[in-house]
N, C-alpha and C positions, 0 to 999 in steps of 0.2 A: 556488395555491402560489407563494410569492415566494422568490427566491434559490435556493440549493442545499439540497436535503434530504439530510442525512447521517444514516443510521440505524446506530447503533453497538450491537452485540450482544456480550455476554460469555457465551460458552458453555463456559467452563472454570472450574475452581476450584483450580487448582494454583499460580497466581501472583496475589498480591494486587495490585489495581489502585490506584495512588496517587491521592490527592486531586488534582483538577484535570486528571486524565488525559484525560477525554473532551473537555475544552476544547482541550487540545493536539492531539488527533486531529482535531478539527473545524478548527482553524487550519491544520493540514497539508493537509487535504482542500481547504479553500477556497483555499489558496495554489496548489496544483496546478491546480485548475480555473480560477482567475483567470489564472495564468501561461499556460495553454493556451487561454485565451479561449473556454472552454466556455460556450455560450449558456444563459441562464436560461429557464425553470427546468430543473434537472437533479437526478437522484437517484443516490446511491451508497450501498452498504452496506459496513460494516467489521465483520468478525466475528473475535472473539478466541477461539482454540481451544487445546486442549492438543496435545501431540505425537502422541498416539494418534489423535486425530481428523484431524490434518493428514496423518499417514501413510496413513490410509484414503482421504482425498481424493486424495492424490498418486498412490496406486496406481490408484484408479478413473479419474482423468482424465489421468494422464501415464504410467501403467504403470510407476511407480517405487515400489518397496515400501520407502520410507524416509520419515521425517518431514522436513519442509522448513520454512523460516521464513515464506515468503509464497507464496500462490497467488492468481492473479487470474482472475476469471470475467467476461469482457466480454459484454454483451448487444448488442454492435454488430458489424457487419461492413462493412468498407470505409468506415468513418466514418459509417455509418447505424445508428442505435440505435432500440430499441423505445420507444414512448411509454406512459406510465401514463395510461390513459383517464380515470381519476378525477381526477387532478391536472393532467394536461397536461404533466407533466414528462418529460424525456428520461431513460430508465432506462439508466445507463451500465454498471452491473454491480456485482459484489461483490469485496471483497478479504478473504481469510482469512489471519490471522496467528497463528502459534504464539507465545504469550507465554512458554512455556518456552524455546523456541529464542531468542527475543529477549533473554531474561535471560542466557542462556549467551553470546550474541554480545556483549552489552554488557560482560560481564566479559572476554571474549577480546580485544576491541578497546579496552578501557580507556576506555569512555565510559558515559554514563548510560543507564539503561533507557529513559527517555523519549526520548532522542536516537535510540536504536536503533528503537524503535517508530515514531517519526516518520519515520525513513528507510524503514522497511518500508511504511508507509502511502503515502508519496510514490512509492516504487518500484512498488508494486502498482497505484496509480492510473495511473501512466505506462504500464504494460503495458495496462491497460484502454483507454487512449486510443491505443494502436497502437505504442508504442515497444517494441522487442525487442532487448535486448543480445546475444541468441544468434544474430542474423542476420549478425554480422560485426563487425570492429573499428570501422568507422566508425559503425555504429549504436550500438555499445556506448559509444563516446566521446560521441556526441550525447546519449544517455540519461544518462550520468554528468554531463555539463555541466548538463543540466536539473535533475538531482538536487541538484547543488551550489548552483545558483541558488536553487531553491525552499527548500532547507534553510537557506540563509543568510537568506532573507526571513523565516523563522519563528524565527530565532535559534538554529538547531541546526546550525551549520557542521560540515562533515566535519572530523574530527580529523587529526592528522599521520600517522596510520597509513594514511590514504588510503582508508578503507573506502568502497567505492562499488559500484555495480550490477554492474560487470563484473569486480570483484575478489573474487568468491566463492571461498572456500577450502573 
């Protein structure tokens, strides 16, 4: 295996996925992994779900009985990740994204659906790599700066509303 292996799965049928969408998701994934200097080879999964499935996952793993926009499932602990014995790749984890929630957020924050999903991909992968905006203001600011840098690199700058990782409403 060479490079980053990004497995994208669409497990919902409520939001139509636009043409070129998977390419955008891959660009966002690669930008995060390159910015964070993740060594090759590495693997990550991106799963698109509906609100119902996200609510079930949120309840099971976070004990929160409500849909959410993004959940991250890291396969690492303290910077040590599992290896795929077949490919030799470092298995970083999976990101689950509610496309229904992403569509609603895009409308709410007056930016494109693609920009919102790109943000959720970046946000989710940063969580997998150990960033946590819920640990305090300094951590939240650090994560937000990383998000801005990466989003800018893929041409999806944050809009003037300032939608960022620690500004969840």
